[in-house]
C-alpha positions in Angstrom: 162.8 -290.7 42.8 166.2 -289.7 44.3 164.6 -287.5 47.3 162.2 -290.7 47.8 165.2 -293.0 47.8 166.9 -290.7 50.4 164.1 -290.7 52.8 163.8 -294.4 52.3 167.3 -294.8 53.2 167.1 -291.9 56.5 163.9 -294.3 57.5 166.2 -297.5 57.3 168.6 -296.2 59.2 166.2 -294.9 61.5 164.8 -298.2 61.9 168.4 -299.1 62.5 168.1 -297.0 65.8 165.1 -297.6 66.8 166.2 -301.9 66.7 169.1 -301.4 68.6 166.9 -299.8 71.3 164.5 -302.6 71.3 167.2 -305.0 71.7 168.8 -303.1 74.7 165.4 -302.8 76.3 164.3 -306.5 75.7 167.5 -308.3 77.0 166.7 -306.3 80.5 163.8 -308.8 80.4 164.2 -312.1 82.7 160.9 -314.0 80.3 163.4 -315.8 77.8 160.2 -317.2 75.9 159.4 -313.2 75.4 163.1 -312.7 74.3 163.3 -315.6 71.6 159.8 -314.4 69.9 160.7 -310.7 69.9 164.3 -311.3 68.6 162.9 -313.2 65.9 160.3 -310.5 65.3 162.9 -307.5 65.3 165.0 -310.0 62.7 162.6 -310.0 60.3 161.8 -306.5 60.6 165.3 -305.5 60.1 165.5 -307.7 57.0 162.5 -306.0 55.7 163.7 -302.7 56.5 167.2 -303.7 54.9 165.2 -304.8 51.7 163.2 -301.5 51.4 166.5 -299.7 51.3 168.0 -302.3 48.6 165.1 -301.8 46.6 165.3 -297.9 46.8 169.4 -298.3 45.7 168.5 -299.9 42.9 165.4 -297.7 41.6 168.0 -294.8 42.5 170.9 -296.5 40.0 167.8 -297.1 37.6 166.7 -293.5 37.4 170.8 -292.5 37.6 171.2 -294.6 34.2 168.2 -293.3 32.5 168.2 -289.5 33.2 
């Protein structure tokens, strides 16, 4: 389980990098409506990936305590 948790953390870090690039691209746009919509979507995706990392951390803690 520990290797899976490490992979989740790696993927969350990758998602953070992708998000930063997406924000860079987004704010080059002049379409205010698109910026607002996409910014909201990006924020929800960031929350989702953070929650996945939180779950992986809890699972890792449980695995360590019970090993």
